[in-house]
N, C-alpha and C positions, 0 to 999 in steps of 0.2 A: 161299286163291286165292295165286296167284304173282304175282309182281311185276316187270316186267323194269326193268334201268339207264333211266336219264334216257332220252327221246327227248325232243325240240321237238315241242312243238302241229304245227307243218305238216309232219310229217313223219306221223303221227298221223293228223291231216284225209284226207291224200293217200292212205294205205293201205288195202289191205281186208285183215279179219282174219278167219278161220272159225276156232269162232263168233268173232262180235266180240266185243270188247275196252273195256272201258271206260279213258281215260286219267281220275287222278287225282296234279295236281303235276308233270305229269312223267313219270310213272309210265305204263305198262298194266298192266292187271288182268284178269286172267283174270276167266271168269266159269263157273260152273260148268251144263252142258248138257250135252244128248245121252240125256239118261237114257230110258228109255218112257216114264213114270209120269207126267214132265216134261213131255214133248214130246203125250201126249194130252191132259193136261190144257190143254196150251198151247192146240195144233187146235182145242180142242171149246169154247175162249172164246173165241178169232177167230172160227170159224162162227155159234155165237152173237151175239155182239156185230154181227158183221158182216153178217147180217141181217137187224136190226132197226136198223142206222144209222140208214135217212130215217128212221122214227118215234121216235126217239132224239135226232134230228139229232146224228149224231157220224159219227165219221171212228176207224176200230180201223188202229193200225198195228206189226205185231208187230217187234221188236228194230230198234228204232229209236234215232239216236243222238240223244239231249238232253244239250245245252249247260247245266248249271246252276250253273257257278261263271266265273270266269275261262280258271280254268284246272284245268276238271274235266268232261267228258263222262259221262254214265250210258246205259246201255244197257236200259232197262225190257222185263223178258217182254213186255209189252205197253202203248203206252201209246193213252190215248184222247181226240182231243181232240173241243172241244164245239163248236159253233158251224160256219164256213166253213172250207174246208179250207186246212192251211194251205201258202204257197208258199213255206217254205223248205226246204231239201233236211236241213240239220240244224236241229233247235230249241229258236230260240233262246227263248220264250214257253213260257215252263208251259204242259203241258198239263192237261186237265180232273183224267183218272187218270191213275197208271202201276200194271203188275201185278205184281208177282216172285212166279214161283212160287221153291220152294223143292224143290234137291233134298240128297241124302243128303249132301255135303262143305261144305253151308253150314252157317257160320256166325254166331249171330242177331248178335253184338256187328259183323259185317260189313255183315249185311243191316240193320243198326240202323243205321251209318251214312249206305246208301243211301236208307233212305226220312226220316234226317233232311235230305240234300243236294235229296231232292225237294222236302219242305214248306219247306225253306226257301226254297225258287226258286219255291214260289209254286203247286207242285200243290194244288190241293183235296182231293183223295183219294191213300191207296196201299193198295191191297188186297196183304197178302203171306199165300200158301197155300201151306201142305202138303199135295200133290197124296197121299201117302199113309194121315191123320191126316187129316185135312179140317182141319183148325185153321189158323182164316183170322182174321185179323188187318185190321180196319181205320182205318188212320190218315189223323186229319184238323191241322188248327192246333192245334185245340182240346182234344185225346188220341188216346189209341189206343183201341177200342172189340172184346173178339171178337165176334164173326159165331157166336154160338154156334146160331143155329135153321137155322148154312147158308147163309143169305141173304146176301148180299152187295148192298149197297145203296148210290146216294149221291142226292144233291137238287141241282137244279137243273140238269142235268134230272135225272129221275128215273129209275135208273137197281137193277134188281134182280132179277140170279142168283141159282138158287137154283141149290149146287151139287149137291143130291140127285138134282134131277128132271133136268140135265144130263149126270152122272155119274149114272146108278141102283146098282153096285151100287159093291164097295171098287174102289178104282184097282187092285191085285193081282191083280182076277178080272177083268179087262173085257181082251177076247181083240186 
């Protein structure tokens, strides 16, 4: 992913980017988005979780800026907040869950840095999903597990998303 020359944080916070970018220690970092498989899975997860928000006691935010450190802002594909609706426009309190959907150009070293930022900030769960293979990793402060059965889970609140049910055919064959 490309990064830019140094820019002040105030400039980042006042600007609007399409797509939005992470801010890491004074540099803008582009996010890999815009491909069909990524977009389809993101939309499906948003719809699935949004429809169940009242029963789960959650709020669903696509591409929400999250300040994970004084000089770092991340923009997860989705973040889930449990409990009351946050009043802040940029989240400065850890969401319950951050979801990252891989694009073909994503590199695991860069993704691992994002995951580490979320976990150090206090995010309880991070899901990293490859939409083409459906290989999914679930990160917590206690480690990482592969969702071999295709079911992404959290506890307190209990969330279970079966990728095989919400995406019944392979992502490459979905019209």
